[in-house]
C-alpha distance (Angstrom), angle and dihedral (degrees) to the residues before:
residue distance angle dihedral
V1 . . .
L2 3.81 . .
V3 3.79 114.7 .
V4 3.83 125.1 169.6
V5 3.83 125.7 -156.9
T6 3.80 111.8 -147.8
E7 3.78 145.8 152.9
P8 3.84 118.3 -80.3
D9 3.81 93.9 -111.8
E10 3.82 92.9 49.6
V11 3.81 100.0 57.0
D12 3.82 96.7 96.9
D13 3.81 92.4 46.3
V14 3.82 91.7 49.7
L15 3.80 91.8 50.0
K16 3.81 91.5 51.1
R17 3.80 92.2 48.9
F18 3.81 95.9 44.3
P19 3.85 108.5 28.7
Y20 3.82 91.4 165.1
L21 3.87 93.1 68.4
D22 3.76 117.9 121.8
D23 3.82 94.7 -149.9
V24 3.83 145.4 -10.9
V25 3.79 122.5 -139.0
V26 3.81 119.4 -158.7
K27 3.79 120.0 -136.6
P28 2.98 137.1 -78.1
V29 3.80 94.5 59.7
T30 3.78 133.1 173.5
P31 3.80 129.1 -161.1
A32 3.82 90.5 -108.3
R33 3.82 93.4 51.5
L34 3.78 92.1 45.6
R35 3.83 91.1 49.5
L36 3.79 91.0 50.5
R37 3.82 93.2 51.1
V38 3.84 91.8 47.7
D39 3.81 91.9 48.9
R40 3.79 92.0 50.0
T41 3.82 90.9 47.0
L42 3.83 89.9 51.7
D43 3.78 90.5 51.2
T44 3.81 93.2 54.4
L45 3.83 97.8 35.3
P46 3.84 97.4 91.5
S47 3.81 92.1 52.4
R48 3.77 92.2 46.7
R49 3.83 92.2 49.4
E50 3.81 89.7 49.0
I51 3.78 91.1 51.9
Q52 3.81 89.7 49.3
Q53 3.81 90.8 51.1
L54 3.82 91.3 48.7
D55 3.82 90.7 49.1
G56 3.78 89.7 50.6
A57 3.84 92.5 48.2
L58 3.82 90.2 49.5
A59 3.78 91.3 50.4
R60 3.81 91.2 49.9
K61 3.80 91.9 48.3
S62 3.78 90.7 50.6
Q63 3.81 90.8 50.9
E64 3.81 91.3 47.8
L65 3.80 91.8 52.6
H66 3.77 90.6 46.9
E67 3.82 90.4 52.4
L68 3.83 91.7 47.1
N69 3.80 90.8 51.6
K70 3.82 90.2 51.5
I71 3.78 90.8 49.0
G72 3.82 91.4 47.9
V73 3.79 90.7 54.0
A74 3.84 90.3 50.2
L75 3.80 92.9 47.3
S76 3.77 94.3 49.1
A77 3.82 90.3 51.1
E78 3.83 95.6 50.9
R79 3.82 114.8 95.5
D80 3.81 101.2 174.1
I81 3.79 110.9 88.6
E82 3.81 96.6 -151.8
T83 3.81 91.8 49.8
L84 3.78 89.8 46.5
L85 3.79 93.2 53.5
E86 3.79 91.2 48.2
M87 3.83 89.0 50.6
I88 3.79 92.5 49.9
L89 3.79 91.6 53.5
R90 3.80 94.7 43.2
K91 3.79 94.5 48.1
S92 3.83 91.5 45.2
R93 3.82 87.5 56.2
E94 3.79 93.5 45.8
I95 3.80 96.9 52.3
T96 3.83 91.8 47.1
A97 3.84 99.2 37.5
A98 3.82 89.8 -122.4
D99 3.81 116.4 171.1
G100 3.78 93.3 -149.7
G101 3.74 143.1 1.1
S102 3.80 147.0 178.1
L103 3.78 134.6 -147.4
Y104 3.76 122.6 -147.1
L105 3.79 128.3 -169.6
V106 3.80 125.5 -153.3
V107 3.80 110.8 -125.0
R108 3.77 110.1 -160.4
G109 3.82 117.6 -143.7
K110 3.76 117.5 -118.8
D111 3.76 125.2 -123.8
G112 3.78 110.5 -96.7
A113 3.77 120.8 -111.3
D114 3.82 121.8 -102.7
G115 3.74 94.8 13.2
E116 3.84 95.2 -49.2
P117 3.87 115.1 151.3
R118 3.78 121.5 -89.4
Q119 3.79 114.0 -86.6
E120 3.78 117.4 -112.1
D121 3.83 118.6 -89.3
K122 3.80 115.1 -115.9
L123 3.79 138.7 -155.5
R124 3.80 111.5 -137.2
F125 3.81 120.0 -151.8
E126 3.82 96.6 -136.5
L127 3.83 108.6 167.5
A128 3.80 141.6 6.5
Q129 3.80 131.3 -170.1
N130 3.80 132.4 178.5
D131 3.81 133.2 172.3
S132 3.80 95.2 -157.5
L133 3.82 100.9 43.9
V134 3.77 139.3 46.8
T135 3.80 107.0 -156.2
P136 3.78 135.7 161.3
F137 3.82 113.0 -97.3
K138 3.76 126.3 -147.5
Q139 3.76 123.5 -177.3
L140 3.78 111.1 -130.7
E141 3.79 142.1 164.5
M142 3.79 129.3 -129.1
P143 3.78 134.6 -178.9
L144 3.80 114.7 -78.7
D145 3.80 99.6 -120.4
D146 3.78 138.3 126.1
K147 3.81 95.5 -104.4
S148 3.83 92.5 95.7
M149 3.81 127.3 53.0
A150 3.84 92.7 -119.3
G151 3.80 90.9 46.3
Y152 3.80 92.0 49.7
A153 3.85 90.9 50.1
A154 3.81 90.7 48.7
L155 3.79 95.4 48.8
S156 3.80 97.8 40.4
G157 3.80 96.2 37.6
L158 3.82 87.9 -136.3
T159 3.78 130.3 131.4
V160 3.82 110.0 -117.6
N161 3.82 120.4 -153.7
V162 3.81 117.4 -174.1
P163 3.86 119.0 -176.9
D164 3.82 93.2 -163.1
C165 3.80 120.3 9.8
Y166 3.86 91.2 -161.9
N167 3.80 89.2 61.5
L168 3.78 107.4 45.3
P169 3.81 120.1 173.1
A170 3.80 113.0 -91.9
A171 3.80 90.2 -117.0
S172 3.81 94.0 54.3
K173 3.79 112.9 133.2
F174 3.82 93.9 -154.0
T175 3.78 137.3 50.5
I176 3.79 131.4 -143.4
S177 3.79 118.2 -137.2
R178 3.82 119.9 -131.8
A179 3.81 92.2 -159.1
F180 3.80 94.3 105.6
D181 3.79 93.2 47.5
D182 3.80 92.7 47.8
E183 3.82 93.0 48.9
F184 3.81 97.9 46.1
G185 3.80 102.5 28.9
Y186 3.82 95.2 -112.7
R187 3.78 133.1 138.3
S188 3.76 116.8 -141.5
K189 3.78 110.0 -161.5
S190 3.81 121.8 151.2
M191 3.81 115.8 34.8
L192 3.80 135.5 -176.3
A193 3.81 124.1 -170.4
V194 3.83 118.9 -169.7
P195 3.81 123.2 -176.6
M196 3.83 117.4 -128.1
R197 3.85 114.2 -138.8
D198 3.76 134.5 -164.2
H199 3.79 127.5 -137.0
Q200 3.83 89.3 -81.5
D201 3.84 91.1 55.6
K202 3.79 90.4 -110.0
V203 3.81 116.9 144.6
I204 3.81 108.9 -114.3
G205 3.79 99.7 167.3
V206 3.79 149.2 -20.0
V207 3.78 133.2 -115.4
Q208 3.79 110.9 -151.1
L209 3.82 118.2 -167.3
I210 3.80 125.7 -163.6
N211 3.83 132.8 -154.9
K212 3.79 114.0 -1.9
K213 3.85 106.7 -142.2
R214 3.79 129.0 -142.6
D215 3.80 86.6 -142.6
P216 3.83 112.2 37.7
K217 3.81 90.7 -152.1
A218 3.79 95.5 52.9
V219 3.82 120.9 116.7
L220 3.80 112.8 -144.4
R221 3.77 95.9 -135.6
P222 2.95 124.8 151.2
V223 3.77 93.9 38.5
S224 3.83 90.4 -128.0
L225 3.86 87.3 76.3
V226 3.82 90.4 70.9
D227 3.81 95.1 80.9
E228 3.79 90.5 50.4
M229 3.80 100.8 39.5
V230 3.84 105.5 32.5
I231 3.81 122.7 83.6
P232 3.83 133.6 174.7
F233 3.80 119.9 -84.9
T234 3.81 112.5 -105.9
S235 3.78 134.8 -133.7
V236 3.81 86.8 -106.1
D237 3.82 89.1 58.3
E238 3.78 89.4 51.8
E239 3.78 92.8 53.8
L240 3.81 93.8 44.7
V241 3.78 93.1 51.6
K242 3.81 92.0 44.5
S243 3.81 89.4 54.4
L244 3.78 92.0 48.3
E245 3.82 94.1 46.6
E246 3.81 90.5 50.3
Q247 3.79 90.3 56.8
G248 3.80 93.7 44.6
A249 3.81 96.9 42.7
L250 3.76 93.6 47.3
R251 3.84 90.3 51.3
R252 3.83 90.4 48.7
A253 3.83 91.6 50.5
G254 3.78 90.4 50.5
């Protein structure tokens, strides 16, 4: 508890200079009066701290909604599909402080000719972004199954949030390859996969985010910084990305 003893005519000046004070006591002061003020301050301190936390949370929520509105305007104005997809991934990373991310599109198999069976659905690796690495990118297709995190999210329609992809729960239905990390000297830790849906609520893709950073501007080099700087994605991150993907996916479907 921070309490300042001051002259009567200096109270306002002291409060302006030290806004973090818990109380101001006007002279003359005695030990008994000071003890009483401190005790009363201690009694009300938890409530005051809770109010400050709620005020801070409200301010953050207001800022998040403001950012989403700005993003929504930008998405609705974009007509080029490739640019739109890049924007969806970039903005998803920005609002969650993700170091990297990938965007996958579901490629539906076509019915075979002359009664042949339907071709297998695919998951196309469409985009990749990373603040800490510059790596070559090659678009590729993979089977649409639940063996990968993105494939599981696409098939189940569920958001998947993994605090540490090197330590998946024993019951996990998917695995996460370390091939990228081993090749480029990276350390993927926290991951978030969010399905993208069209206006008919059909999954058309997945945004997968990697390594939520304490400091959005941090660069995770050397790789040893990952343990210090990377934290799990939150439920708020999940909701923010869902809201953004809804706007982007609806626009793409239109």
